C-alpha positions as protocol buffer text, in pm:
chain_id: "A"
residue {
  index: 1
  type: MET
  ca { x: 839 y: 2073 z: -1491 }
}
residue {
  index: 2
  type: ILE
  ca { x: 884 y: 1702 z: -1356 }
}
residue {
  index: 3
  type: GLY
  ca { x: 541 y: 1507 z: -1275 }
}
residue {
  index: 4
  type: THR
  ca { x: 545 y: 1122 z: -1157 }
}
residue {
  index: 5
  type: ARG
  ca { x: 277 y: 869 z: -1122 }
}
residue {
  index: 6
  type: THR
  ca { x: 291 y: 623 z: -840 }
}
residue {
  index: 7
  type: PRO
  ca { x: -3 y: 354 z: -768 }
}
residue {
  index: 8
  type: PHE
  ca { x: -168 y: 282 z: -418 }
}
residue {
  index: 9
  type: ARG
  ca { x: -135 y: -84 z: -325 }
}
residue {
  index: 10
  type: VAL
  ca { x: -422 y: -393 z: -251 }
}
residue {
  index: 11
  type: SER
  ca { x: -268 y: -630 z: 29 }
}
residue {
  index: 12
  type: PHE
  ca { x: -405 y: -1014 z: -14 }
}
residue {
  index: 13
  type: ALA
  ca { x: -178 y: -1227 z: 215 }
}
residue {
  index: 14
  type: GLY
  ca { x: 41 y: -1164 z: 452 }
}
residue {
  index: 15
  type: GLY
  ca { x: 18 y: -858 z: 590 }
}
residue {
  index: 16
  type: GLY
  ca { x: 218 y: -798 z: 938 }
}
residue {
  index: 17
  type: SER
  ca { x: 506 y: -1017 z: 802 }
}
residue {
  index: 18
  type: ASP
  ca { x: 671 y: -711 z: 640 }
}
residue {
  index: 19
  type: LEU
  ca { x: 698 y: -526 z: 1009 }
}
residue {
  index: 20
  type: LYS
  ca { x: 1081 y: -552 z: 1128 }
}
residue {
  index: 21
  type: ALA
  ca { x: 964 y: -733 z: 1474 }
}
residue {
  index: 22
  type: PHE
  ca { x: 872 y: -1041 z: 1269 }
}
residue {
  index: 23
  type: TYR
  ca { x: 1092 y: -1068 z: 932 }
}
residue {
  index: 24
  type: GLN
  ca { x: 1386 y: -1045 z: 1173 }
}
residue {
  index: 25
  type: ARG
  ca { x: 1277 y: -1402 z: 1358 }
}
residue {
  index: 26
  type: HIS
  ca { x: 1118 y: -1554 z: 1091 }
}
residue {
  index: 27
  type: PRO
  ca { x: 1116 y: -1474 z: 689 }
}
residue {
  index: 28
  type: GLY
  ca { x: 785 y: -1227 z: 616 }
}
residue {
  index: 29
  type: CYS
  ca { x: 609 y: -1244 z: 259 }
}
residue {
  index: 30
  type: VAL
  ca { x: 270 y: -1099 z: 158 }
}
residue {
  index: 31
  type: LEU
  ca { x: 115 y: -1133 z: -194 }
}
residue {
  index: 32
  type: SER
  ca { x: -15 y: -799 z: -323 }
}
residue {
  index: 33
  type: THR
  ca { x: -74 y: -569 z: -598 }
}
residue {
  index: 34
  type: ALA
  ca { x: -99 y: -174 z: -681 }
}
residue {
  index: 35
  type: ILE
  ca { x: -403 y: -81 z: -827 }
}
residue {
  index: 36
  type: ASP
  ca { x: -472 y: 213 z: -1089 }
}
residue {
  index: 37
  type: LYS
  ca { x: -553 y: 465 z: -823 }
}
residue {
  index: 38
  type: TYR
  ca { x: -240 y: 687 z: -812 }
}
residue {
  index: 39
  type: MET
  ca { x: -66 y: 973 z: -623 }
}
residue {
  index: 40
  type: PHE
  ca { x: 54 y: 1226 z: -876 }
}
residue {
  index: 41
  type: ILE
  ca { x: 351 y: 1471 z: -749 }
}
residue {
  index: 42
  type: PHE
  ca { x: 505 y: 1765 z: -941 }
}
residue {
  index: 43
  type: VAL
  ca { x: 797 y: 1966 z: -876 }
}
residue {
  index: 44
  type: HIS
  ca { x: 882 y: 2277 z: -1019 }
}
residue {
  index: 45
  type: PRO
  ca { x: 1132 y: 2542 z: -974 }
}
residue {
  index: 46
  type: TYR
  ca { x: 1037 y: 2845 z: -739 }
}
residue {
  index: 47
  type: PHE
  ca { x: 1112 y: 3206 z: -854 }
}
residue {
  index: 48
  type: ASP
  ca { x: 1351 y: 3235 z: -553 }
}
residue {
  index: 49
  type: GLU
  ca { x: 1524 y: 3029 z: -312 }
}
residue {
  index: 50
  type: LYS
  ca { x: 1204 y: 2974 z: -87 }
}
residue {
  index: 51
  type: ILE
  ca { x: 1023 y: 2640 z: -109 }
}
residue {
  index: 52
  type: GLN
  ca { x: 660 y: 2617 z: -139 }
}
residue {
  index: 53
  type: VAL
  ca { x: 538 y: 2217 z: -75 }
}
residue {
  index: 54
  type: LYS
  ca { x: 119 y: 2230 z: -156 }
}
residue {
  index: 55
  type: TYR
  ca { x: -79 y: 1932 z: -14 }
}
residue {
  index: 56
  type: SER
  ca { x: -378 y: 1936 z: 240 }
}
residue {
  index: 57
  type: ARG
  ca { x: -250 y: 2273 z: 300 }
}
residue {
  index: 58
  type: THR
  ca { x: 41 y: 2521 z: 167 }
}
residue {
  index: 59
  type: GLU
  ca { x: 399 y: 2562 z: 305 }
}
residue {
  index: 60
  type: LEU
  ca { x: 591 y: 2846 z: 209 }
}
residue {
  index: 61
  type: VAL
  ca { x: 921 y: 2850 z: 400 }
}
residue {
  index: 62
  type: ASN
  ca { x: 1281 y: 2964 z: 346 }
}
residue {
  index: 63
  type: ASN
  ca { x: 1452 y: 2664 z: 482 }
}
residue {
  index: 64
  type: ILE
  ca { x: 1447 y: 2293 z: 452 }
}
residue {
  index: 65
  type: ASP
  ca { x: 1388 y: 2237 z: 809 }
}
residue {
  index: 66
  type: ASP
  ca { x: 1128 y: 2468 z: 862 }
}
residue {
  index: 67
  type: ILE
  ca { x: 894 y: 2227 z: 622 }
}
residue {
  index: 68
  type: GLN
  ca { x: 647 y: 2084 z: 869 }
}
residue {
  index: 69
  type: HIS
  ca { x: 564 y: 1781 z: 595 }
}
residue {
  index: 70
  type: PRO
  ca { x: 768 y: 1544 z: 778 }
}
residue {
  index: 71
  type: ILE
  ca { x: 827 y: 1343 z: 396 }
}
residue {
  index: 72
  type: VAL
  ca { x: 918 y: 1654 z: 192 }
}
residue {
  index: 73
  type: ARG
  ca { x: 1164 y: 1767 z: 482 }
}
residue {
  index: 74
  type: GLU
  ca { x: 1338 y: 1455 z: 478 }
}
residue {
  index: 75
  type: ALA
  ca { x: 1372 y: 1374 z: 97 }
}
residue {
  index: 76
  type: LEU
  ca { x: 1451 y: 1786 z: 62 }
}
residue {
  index: 77
  type: LYS
  ca { x: 1770 y: 1706 z: 302 }
}
residue {
  index: 78
  type: LYS
  ca { x: 1902 y: 1425 z: 123 }
}
residue {
  index: 79
  type: PHE
  ca { x: 1857 y: 1614 z: -176 }
}
residue {
  index: 80
  type: GLY
  ca { x: 1984 y: 1912 z: -87 }
}
residue {
  index: 81
  type: ILE
  ca { x: 1745 y: 2104 z: -273 }
}
residue {
  index: 82
  type: HIS
  ca { x: 1632 y: 2446 z: -243 }
}
residue {
  index: 83
  type: GLY
  ca { x: 1438 y: 2702 z: -456 }
}
residue {
  index: 84
  type: ILE
  ca { x: 1147 y: 2420 z: -586 }
}
residue {
  index: 85
  type: ASP
  ca { x: 778 y: 2406 z: -585 }
}
residue {
  index: 86
  type: ILE
  ca { x: 627 y: 2085 z: -471 }
}
residue {
  index: 87
  type: ASN
  ca { x: 224 y: 1963 z: -543 }
}
residue {
  index: 88
  type: SER
  ca { x: 93 y: 1653 z: -474 }
}
residue {
  index: 89
  type: ILE
  ca { x: -266 y: 1546 z: -635 }
}
residue {
  index: 90
  type: ALA
  ca { x: -429 y: 1198 z: -508 }
}
residue {
  index: 91
  type: ASP
  ca { x: -677 y: 964 z: -631 }
}
residue {
  index: 92
  type: ILE
  ca { x: -825 y: 874 z: -255 }
}
residue {
  index: 93
  type: PRO
  ca { x: -789 y: 1047 z: 6 }
}
residue {
  index: 94
  type: ALA
  ca { x: -560 y: 949 z: 320 }
}
residue {
  index: 95
  type: GLY
  ca { x: -599 y: 675 z: 585 }
}
residue {
  index: 96
  type: THR
  ca { x: -789 y: 440 z: 402 }
}
residue {
  index: 97
  type: GLY
  ca { x: -599 y: 161 z: 371 }
}
residue {
  index: 98
  type: LEU
  ca { x: -388 y: 157 z: 48 }
}
residue {
  index: 99
  type: GLY
  ca { x: -109 y: 263 z: 155 }
}
residue {
  index: 100
  type: SER
  ca { x: -141 y: 629 z: 26 }
}
residue {
  index: 101
  type: SER
  ca { x: 198 y: 731 z: 240 }
}
residue {
  index: 102
  type: SER
  ca { x: 428 y: 534 z: 88 }
}
residue {
  index: 103
  type: SER
  ca { x: 294 y: 644 z: -270 }
}
residue {
  index: 104
  type: PHE
  ca { x: 382 y: 955 z: -171 }
}
residue {
  index: 105
  type: THR
  ca { x: 748 y: 890 z: -62 }
}
residue {
  index: 106
  type: VAL
  ca { x: 801 y: 694 z: -375 }
}
residue {
  index: 107
  type: GLY
  ca { x: 638 y: 948 z: -561 }
}
residue {
  index: 108
  type: LEU
  ca { x: 820 y: 1246 z: -407 }
}
residue {
  index: 109
  type: LEU
  ca { x: 1151 y: 1072 z: -428 }
}
residue {
  index: 110
  type: HIS
  ca { x: 1120 y: 966 z: -763 }
}
residue {
  index: 111
  type: ALA
  ca { x: 1046 y: 1301 z: -887 }
}
residue {
  index: 112
  type: LEU
  ca { x: 1334 y: 1452 z: -715 }
}
residue {
  index: 113
  type: HIS
  ca { x: 1551 y: 1235 z: -876 }
}
residue {
  index: 114
  type: ALA
  ca { x: 1472 y: 1306 z: -1229 }
}
residue {
  index: 115
  type: TYR
  ca { x: 1431 y: 1659 z: -1147 }
}
residue {
  index: 116
  type: SER
  ca { x: 1830 y: 1609 z: -1018 }
}
residue {
  index: 117
  type: GLY
  ca { x: 1900 y: 1427 z: -1359 }
}
residue {
  index: 118
  type: LYS
  ca { x: 1918 y: 1049 z: -1244 }
}
residue {
  index: 119
  type: ASN
  ca { x: 1710 y: 755 z: -1339 }
}
residue {
  index: 120
  type: PRO
  ca { x: 1671 y: 556 z: -1013 }
}
residue {
  index: 121
  type: THR
  ca { x: 1606 y: 154 z: -1033 }
}
residue {
  index: 122
  type: LYS
  ca { x: 1238 y: 91 z: -873 }
}
residue {
  index: 123
  type: GLU
  ca { x: 1452 y: -105 z: -597 }
}
residue {
  index: 124
  type: MET
  ca { x: 1646 y: 211 z: -501 }
}
residue {
  index: 125
  type: LEU
  ca { x: 1349 y: 393 z: -482 }
}
residue {
  index: 126
  type: ALA
  ca { x: 1126 y: 132 z: -268 }
}
residue {
  index: 127
  type: ARG
  ca { x: 1459 y: 103 z: -75 }
}
residue {
  index: 128
  type: GLU
  ca { x: 1526 y: 492 z: -17 }
}
residue {
  index: 129
  type: ALA
  ca { x: 1143 y: 554 z: 98 }
}
residue {
  index: 130
  type: CYS
  ca { x: 1177 y: 310 z: 360 }
}
residue {
  index: 131
  type: GLU
  ca { x: 1485 y: 458 z: 519 }
}
residue {
  index: 132
  type: ILE
  ca { x: 1283 y: 793 z: 562 }
}
residue {
  index: 133
  type: GLU
  ca { x: 963 y: 647 z: 673 }
}
residue {
  index: 134
  type: ILE
  ca { x: 1073 y: 383 z: 888 }
}
residue {
  index: 135
  type: ASP
  ca { x: 1485 y: 444 z: 965 }
}
residue {
  index: 136
  type: ILE
  ca { x: 1439 y: 860 z: 991 }
}
residue {
  index: 137
  type: LEU
  ca { x: 1060 y: 915 z: 1079 }
}
residue {
  index: 138
  type: ARG
  ca { x: 1044 y: 602 z: 1301 }
}
residue {
  index: 139
  type: GLU
  ca { x: 680 y: 551 z: 1158 }
}
residue {
  index: 140
  type: PRO
  ca { x: 571 y: 171 z: 1325 }
}
residue {
  index: 141
  type: ILE
  ca { x: 520 y: 49 z: 946 }
}
residue {
  index: 142
  type: GLY
  ca { x: 583 y: -232 z: 741 }
}
residue {
  index: 143
  type: LYS
  ca { x: 757 y: -277 z: 372 }
}
residue {
  index: 144
  type: GLN
  ca { x: 514 y: -429 z: 176 }
}
residue {
  index: 145
  type: ASP
  ca { x: 360 y: -63 z: 67 }
}
residue {
  index: 146
  type: GLN
  ca { x: 711 y: 116 z: -66 }
}
residue {
  index: 147
  type: TYR
  ca { x: 789 y: -203 z: -295 }
}
residue {
  index: 148
  type: SER
  ca { x: 434 y: -215 z: -446 }
}
residue {
  index: 149
  type: ALA
  ca { x: 417 y: 107 z: -547 }
}
residue {
  index: 150
  type: ALA
  ca { x: 747 y: 148 z: -673 }
}
residue {
  index: 151
  type: TYR
  ca { x: 692 y: -183 z: -856 }
}
residue {
  index: 152
  type: GLY
  ca { x: 376 y: -209 z: -983 }
}
residue {
  index: 153
  type: GLY
  ca { x: 200 y: -536 z: -1079 }
}
residue {
  index: 154
  type: LEU
  ca { x: 82 y: -843 z: -924 }
}
residue {
  index: 155
  type: ASN
  ca { x: 365 y: -986 z: -674 }
}
residue {
  index: 156
  type: PHE
  ca { x: 456 y: -1188 z: -421 }
}
residue {
  index: 157
  type: ILE
  ca { x: 765 y: -949 z: -218 }
}
residue {
  index: 158
  type: THR
  ca { x: 960 y: -1160 z: 65 }
}
residue {
  index: 159
  type: PHE
  ca { x: 1090 y: -993 z: 328 }
}
residue {
  index: 160
  type: HIS
  ca { x: 1460 y: -1115 z: 473 }
}
residue {
  index: 161
  type: SER
  ca { x: 1671 y: -1086 z: 826 }
}
residue {
  index: 162
  type: ASP
  ca { x: 1913 y: -877 z: 704 }
}
residue {
  index: 163
  type: ASP
  ca { x: 1656 y: -572 z: 539 }
}
residue {
  index: 164
  type: THR
  ca { x: 1656 y: -688 z: 175 }
}
residue {
  index: 165
  type: VAL
  ca { x: 1343 y: -715 z: -23 }
}
residue {
  index: 166
  type: SER
  ca { x: 1296 y: -967 z: -298 }
}
residue {
  index: 167
  type: VAL
  ca { x: 1015 y: -910 z: -549 }
}
residue {
  index: 168
  type: GLU
  ca { x: 891 y: -1158 z: -751 }
}
residue {
  index: 169
  type: PRO
  ca { x: 584 y: -1104 z: -962 }
}
residue {
  index: 170
  type: VAL
  ca { x: 302 y: -1397 z: -937 }
}
residue {
  index: 171
  type: MET
  ca { x: 278 y: -1601 z: -1282 }
}
residue {
  index: 172
  type: MET
  ca { x: -102 y: -1655 z: -1396 }
}
residue {
  index: 173
  type: SER
  ca { x: -236 y: -1660 z: -1819 }
}
residue {
  index: 174
  type: PRO
  ca { x: -404 y: -1408 z: -1905 }
}
residue {
  index: 175
  type: GLU
  ca { x: -723 y: -1551 z: -1868 }
}
residue {
  index: 176
  type: LYS
  ca { x: -673 y: -1623 z: -1496 }
}
residue {
  index: 177
  type: TYR
  ca { x: -535 y: -1305 z: -1427 }
}
residue {
  index: 178
  type: ARG
  ca { x: -808 y: -1103 z: -1563 }
}
residue {
  index: 179
  type: GLU
  ca { x: -1059 y: -1314 z: -1400 }
}
residue {
  index: 180
  type: PHE
  ca { x: -932 y: -1246 z: -1066 }
}
residue {
  index: 181
  type: GLU
  ca { x: -941 y: -851 z: -1108 }
}
residue {
  index: 182
  type: ASN
  ca { x: -1275 y: -897 z: -1197 }
}
residue {
  index: 183
  type: ASN
  ca { x: -1388 y: -1135 z: -957 }
}
residue {
  index: 184
  type: LEU
  ca { x: -1237 y: -857 z: -680 }
}
residue {
  index: 185
  type: LEU
  ca { x: -1501 y: -586 z: -510 }
}
residue {
  index: 186
  type: PHE
  ca { x: -1432 y: -290 z: -290 }
}
residue {
  index: 187
  type: PHE
  ca { x: -1661 y: -105 z: -30 }
}
residue {
  index: 188
  type: TYR
  ca { x: -1563 y: 185 z: 103 }
}
residue {
  index: 189
  type: ILE
  ca { x: -1624 y: 208 z: 486 }
}
residue {
  index: 190
  type: GLY
  ca { x: -1556 y: 501 z: 578 }
}
residue {
  index: 191
  type: GLY
  ca { x: -1379 y: 576 z: 952 }
}
residue {
  index: 192
  type: ALA
  ca { x: -1029 y: 579 z: 876 }
}
residue {
  index: 193
  type: ARG
  ca { x: -812 y: 632 z: 1153 }
}
residue {
  index: 194
  type: PRO
  ca { x: -426 y: 697 z: 1160 }
}
residue {
  index: 195
  type: ALA
  ca { x: -238 y: 380 z: 1075 }
}
residue {
  index: 196
  type: ARG
  ca { x: 20 y: 446 z: 1322 }
}
residue {
  index: 197
  type: ASP
  ca { x: -161 y: 402 z: 1605 }
}
residue {
  index: 198
  type: ILE
  ca { x: -248 y: 53 z: 1471 }
}
residue {
  index: 199
  type: LEU
  ca { x: 82 y: -65 z: 1353 }
}
residue {
  index: 200
  type: ALA
  ca { x: 272 y: 51 z: 1732 }
}
residue {
  index: 201
  type: GLN
  ca { x: 35 y: -182 z: 1864 }
}
residue {
  index: 202
  type: GLN
  ca { x: 42 y: -441 z: 1631 }
}
residue {
  index: 203
  type: LYS
  ca { x: 427 y: -407 z: 1653 }
}
residue {
  index: 204
  type: ASN
  ca { x: 451 y: -434 z: 2038 }
}
residue {
  index: 205
  type: ASN
  ca { x: 212 y: -734 z: 2016 }
}
residue {
  index: 206
  type: THR
  ca { x: 451 y: -916 z: 1768 }
}
residue {
  index: 207
  type: MET
  ca { x: 706 y: -858 z: 1990 }
}
residue {
  index: 208
  type: SER
  ca { x: 580 y: -1002 z: 2309 }
}
residue {
  index: 209
  type: ASP
  ca { x: 293 y: -1256 z: 2243 }
}
residue {
  index: 210
  type: LYS
  ca { x: 351 y: -1527 z: 2139 }
}
residue {
  index: 211
  type: LYS
  ca { x: 1 y: -1581 z: 2014 }
}
residue {
  index: 212
  type: VAL
  ca { x: 9 y: -1294 z: 1769 }
}
residue {
  index: 213
  type: PHE
  ca { x: 385 y: -1418 z: 1658 }
}
residue {
  index: 214
  type: SER
  ca { x: 257 y: -1739 z: 1518 }
}
residue {
  index: 215
  type: HIS
  ca { x: -101 y: -1592 z: 1383 }
}
residue {
  index: 216
  type: ILE
  ca { x: 129 y: -1372 z: 1147 }
}
residue {
  index: 217
  type: LYS
  ca { x: 382 y: -1715 z: 1032 }
}
residue {
  index: 218
  type: ARG
  ca { x: 46 y: -1864 z: 938 }
}
residue {
  index: 219
  type: MET
  ca { x: -40 y: -1546 z: 724 }
}
residue {
  index: 220
  type: THR
  ca { x: 286 y: -1608 z: 584 }
}
residue {
  index: 221
  type: GLU
  ca { x: 195 y: -1960 z: 483 }
}
residue {
  index: 222
  type: LEU
  ca { x: -154 y: -1827 z: 367 }
}
residue {
  index: 223
  type: ALA
  ca { x: 37 y: -1570 z: 111 }
}
residue {
  index: 224
  type: VAL
  ca { x: 252 y: -1895 z: -26 }
}
residue {
  index: 225
  type: ASN
  ca { x: -65 y: -2123 z: -64 }
}
residue {
  index: 226
  type: MET
  ca { x: -244 y: -1809 z: -218 }
}
residue {
  index: 227
  type: ARG
  ca { x: 86 y: -1707 z: -469 }
}
residue {
  index: 228
  type: ASN
  ca { x: 39 y: -2103 z: -566 }
}
residue {
  index: 229
  type: SER
  ca { x: -348 y: -2109 z: -621 }
}
residue {
  index: 230
  type: LEU
  ca { x: -303 y: -1814 z: -842 }
}
residue {
  index: 231
  type: GLY
  ca { x: -56 y: -1942 z: -1017 }
}
residue {
  index: 232
  type: ALA
  ca { x: -229 y: -2266 z: -1082 }
}
residue {
  index: 233
  type: GLY
  ca { x: -516 y: -2131 z: -1168 }
}
residue {
  index: 234
  type: ASN
  ca { x: -721 y: -2198 z: -893 }
}
residue {
  index: 235
  type: LEU
  ca { x: -917 y: -1947 z: -781 }
}
residue {
  index: 236
  type: GLN
  ca { x: -1188 y: -2108 z: -599 }
}
residue {
  index: 237
  type: ASP
  ca { x: -952 y: -2110 z: -322 }
}
residue {
  index: 238
  type: VAL
  ca { x: -915 y: -1737 z: -318 }
}
residue {
  index: 239
  type: GLY
  ca { x: -1174 y: -1680 z: -124 }
}
residue {
  index: 240
  type: LEU
  ca { x: -1114 y: -1932 z: 117 }
}
residue {
  index: 241
  type: ILE
  ca { x: -748 y: -1781 z: 173 }
}
residue {
  index: 242
  type: LEU
  ca { x: -882 y: -1400 z: 244 }
}
residue {
  index: 243
  type: ASP
  ca { x: -1120 y: -1521 z: 489 }
}
residue {
  index: 244
  type: GLU
  ca { x: -915 y: -1706 z: 711 }
}
residue {
  index: 245
  type: GLY
  ca { x: -652 y: -1478 z: 725 }
}
residue {
  index: 246
  type: TRP
  ca { x: -879 y: -1219 z: 802 }
}
residue {
  index: 247
  type: GLY
  ca { x: -1004 y: -1419 z: 1111 }
}
residue {
  index: 248
  type: LEU
  ca { x: -601 y: -1409 z: 1131 }
}
residue {
  index: 249
  type: LYS
  ca { x: -606 y: -1049 z: 1143 }
}
residue {
  index: 250
  type: LYS
  ca { x: -851 y: -914 z: 1359 }
}
residue {
  index: 251
  type: LYS
  ca { x: -637 y: -1147 z: 1607 }
}
residue {
  index: 252
  type: LEU
  ca { x: -322 y: -902 z: 1617 }
}
residue {
  index: 253
  type: CYS
  ca { x: -482 y: -579 z: 1744 }
}
residue {
  index: 254
  type: LEU
  ca { x: -848 y: -482 z: 1925 }
}
residue {
  index: 255
  type: LYS
  ca { x: -853 y: -202 z: 1703 }
}
residue {
  index: 256
  type: ILE
  ca { x: -843 y: -357 z: 1407 }
}
residue {
  index: 257
  type: SER
  ca { x: -1205 y: -431 z: 1346 }
}
residue {
  index: 258
  type: ASP
  ca { x: -1552 y: -331 z: 1545 }
}
residue {
  index: 259
  type: ASP
  ca { x: -1901 y: -375 z: 1511 }
}
residue {
  index: 260
  type: LYS
  ca { x: -1998 y: -188 z: 1188 }
}
residue {
  index: 261
  type: ILE
  ca { x: -1667 y: -374 z: 954 }
}
residue {
  index: 262
  type: ASP
  ca { x: -1816 y: -718 z: 1111 }
}
residue {
  index: 263
  type: TYR
  ca { x: -2157 y: -631 z: 1017 }
}
residue {
  index: 264
  type: TYR
  ca { x: -2081 y: -572 z: 686 }
}
residue {
  index: 265
  type: TYR
  ca { x: -1813 y: -845 z: 642 }
}
residue {
  index: 266
  type: ASN
  ca { x: -2020 y: -1147 z: 736 }
}
residue {
  index: 267
  type: VAL
  ca { x: -2346 y: -986 z: 538 }
}
residue {
  index: 268
  type: ALA
  ca { x: -2127 y: -975 z: 229 }
}
residue {
  index: 269
  type: ARG
  ca { x: -2048 y: -1352 z: 332 }
}
residue {
  index: 270
  type: LYS
  ca { x: -2408 y: -1467 z: 331 }
}
residue {
  index: 271
  type: ASN
  ca { x: -2441 y: -1301 z: -29 }
}
residue {
  index: 272
  type: GLY
  ca { x: -2210 y: -1450 z: -195 }
}
residue {
  index: 273
  type: ALA
  ca { x: -1850 y: -1325 z: -98 }
}
residue {
  index: 274
  type: GLY
  ca { x: -1592 y: -1646 z: -123 }
}
residue {
  index: 275
  type: GLY
  ca { x: -1416 y: -1433 z: 128 }
}
residue {
  index: 276
  type: GLY
  ca { x: -1238 y: -1095 z: 171 }
}
residue {
  index: 277
  type: LYS
  ca { x: -1101 y: -831 z: 413 }
}
residue {
  index: 278
  type: LEU
  ca { x: -1038 y: -470 z: 523 }
}
residue {
  index: 279
  type: LEU
  ca { x: -735 y: -293 z: 359 }
}
residue {
  index: 280
  type: GLY
  ca { x: -477 y: -147 z: 513 }
}
residue {
  index: 281
  type: ALA
  ca { x: -412 y: -177 z: 912 }
}
residue {
  index: 282
  type: GLY
  ca { x: -723 y: -178 z: 1033 }
}
residue {
  index: 283
  type: GLY
  ca { x: -1034 y: 44 z: 1178 }
}
residue {
  index: 284
  type: GLY
  ca { x: -1175 y: 200 z: 829 }
}
residue {
  index: 285
  type: GLY
  ca { x: -1118 y: 246 z: 498 }
}
residue {
  index: 286
  type: PHE
  ca { x: -1243 y: -18 z: 257 }
}
residue {
  index: 287
  type: LEU
  ca { x: -1316 y: -367 z: 274 }
}
residue {
  index: 288
  type: MET
  ca { x: -1279 y: -628 z: -35 }
}
residue {
  index: 289
  type: PHE
  ca { x: -1421 y: -926 z: -134 }
}
residue {
  index: 290
  type: TYR
  ca { x: -1387 y: -1201 z: -340 }
}
residue {
  index: 291
  type: CYS
  ca { x: -1681 y: -1293 z: -537 }
}
residue {
  index: 292
  type: GLU
  ca { x: -1743 y: -1485 z: -843 }
}
residue {
  index: 293
  type: PRO
  ca { x: -1996 y: -1337 z: -1145 }
}
residue {
  index: 294
  type: ILE
  ca { x: -2344 y: -1530 z: -1057 }
}
residue {
  index: 295
  type: TYR
  ca { x: -2309 y: -1336 z: -699 }
}
residue {
  index: 296
  type: GLN
  ca { x: -2245 y: -1024 z: -724 }
}
residue {
  index: 297
  type: ASP
  ca { x: -2567 y: -832 z: -759 }
}
residue {
  index: 298
  type: LYS
  ca { x: -2657 y: -995 z: -506 }
}
residue {
  index: 299
  type: LEU
  ca { x: -2383 y: -906 z: -351 }
}
residue {
  index: 300
  type: ARG
  ca { x: -2360 y: -546 z: -408 }
}
residue {
  index: 301
  type: GLN
  ca { x: -2716 y: -494 z: -382 }
}
residue {
  index: 302
  type: SER
  ca { x: -2668 y: -663 z: -8 }
}
residue {
  index: 303
  type: LEU
  ca { x: -2371 y: -365 z: 87 }
}
residue {
  index: 304
  type: LYS
  ca { x: -2590 y: -64 z: -134 }
}
residue {
  index: 305
  type: ASP
  ca { x: -2553 y: 171 z: 135 }
}
residue {
  index: 306
  type: LEU
  ca { x: -2143 y: 170 z: 66 }
}
residue {
  index: 307
  type: LYS
  ca { x: -1999 y: 350 z: -205 }
}
residue {
  index: 308
  type: GLU
  ca { x: -1839 y: 34 z: -432 }
}
residue {
  index: 309
  type: PHE
  ca { x: -1496 y: 135 z: -544 }
}
residue {
  index: 310
  type: LYS
  ca { x: -1434 y: 40 z: -922 }
}
residue {
  index: 311
  type: PHE
  ca { x: -1073 y: -83 z: -1006 }
}
residue {
  index: 312
  type: LYS
  ca { x: -826 y: -201 z: -1222 }
}
residue {
  index: 313
  type: PHE
  ca { x: -468 y: -362 z: -1168 }
}
residue {
  index: 314
  type: ASP
  ca { x: -161 y: -158 z: -1245 }
}
residue {
  index: 315
  type: LEU
  ca { x: 123 y: -279 z: -1408 }
}
residue {
  index: 316
  type: LEU
  ca { x: 422 y: -51 z: -1413 }
}
residue {
  index: 317
  type: GLY
  ca { x: 456 y: 88 z: -1092 }
}
residue {
  index: 318
  type: THR
  ca { x: 570 y: 496 z: -1027 }
}
residue {
  index: 319
  type: LYS
  ca { x: 687 y: 621 z: -1339 }
}
residue {
  index: 320
  type: VAL
  ca { x: 754 y: 972 z: -1494 }
}
residue {
  index: 321
  type: ILE
  ca { x: 473 y: 1101 z: -1685 }
}
residue {
  index: 322
  type: TYR
  ca { x: 612 y: 1488 z: -1756 }
}
residue {
  index: 323
  type: ALA
  ca { x: 944 y: 1634 z: -1812 }
}
residue {
  index: 324
  type: ARG
  ca { x: 1091 y: 1874 z: -2007 }
}
residue {
  index: 325
  type: GLU
  ca { x: 1349 y: 1804 z: -2138 }
}
residue {
  index: 326
  type: ASP
  ca { x: 1579 y: 2074 z: -2071 }
}
residue {
  index: 327
  type: GLU
  ca { x: 1550 y: 1986 z: -1770 }
}
residue {
  index: 328
  type: VAL
  ca { x: 1642 y: 1598 z: -1726 }
}
residue {
  index: 329
  type: CYS
  ca { x: 1862 y: 1375 z: -1870 }
}
């Protein structure tokens, strides 16, 4: 039995610049953190050569090519493993803007490497996850989720035109780090939609619309500004940066926001939030706000019909949490 735990992620600034349509023409960068909500993957030998996969449904097949779950199918093709039972459990449902698909991919690859007696690097896991999701399955997604899930922590991630990726931890004092963490509030707004629909349109807009490309370029500047502000302990800048970034993000694609999202965002801004954004591609999921402690009760009261989401930052990234000694090196 092998078990892995892989965190979900929250992106603060620079989203959209991790798409190839952007970073091939201009360096992309995002500032994001992994959080203590996880995807758990468990693999175990099946009693014969069949393959069993359990997620929101259960599959039992004889051949890898017959697996309906595309990520599992392509991951098993990579390793050529048969006679295996794969189970997944998530703290948060899919489609809520926390990068669950990439956390699943990274966690599954980590589990299969360990099952095969190998100890992969975090860079290897992130790169292989990108290869499966973007190169093989042709999902219209970026690269930030895979690297955040693999590495963990609060990072400034740069995407280069040659497809390489650099991951740099954001350096903060322990006191400011805890203050930043405590000043972030999440609320579940519901109404999530598949990210691929929005991202596909955003990708097309990035390639064809000069204004959209310019907006994303400005969003990368905001990511740099936010890294510098956090490093200097200037947390009063965070809300303003998030607010400008959210205004730009809404211009990338008409499907990113709607009347309901705009309503709750404006209510939050009038009740103490310095700024915020909708997490993920758009359309629904979680609203995140930066709010000083003195205003947090007022903000919670103004959004009392939404479910608050408690979390902390994750520092470790993907890790093996259970392994029988006779099955791994």
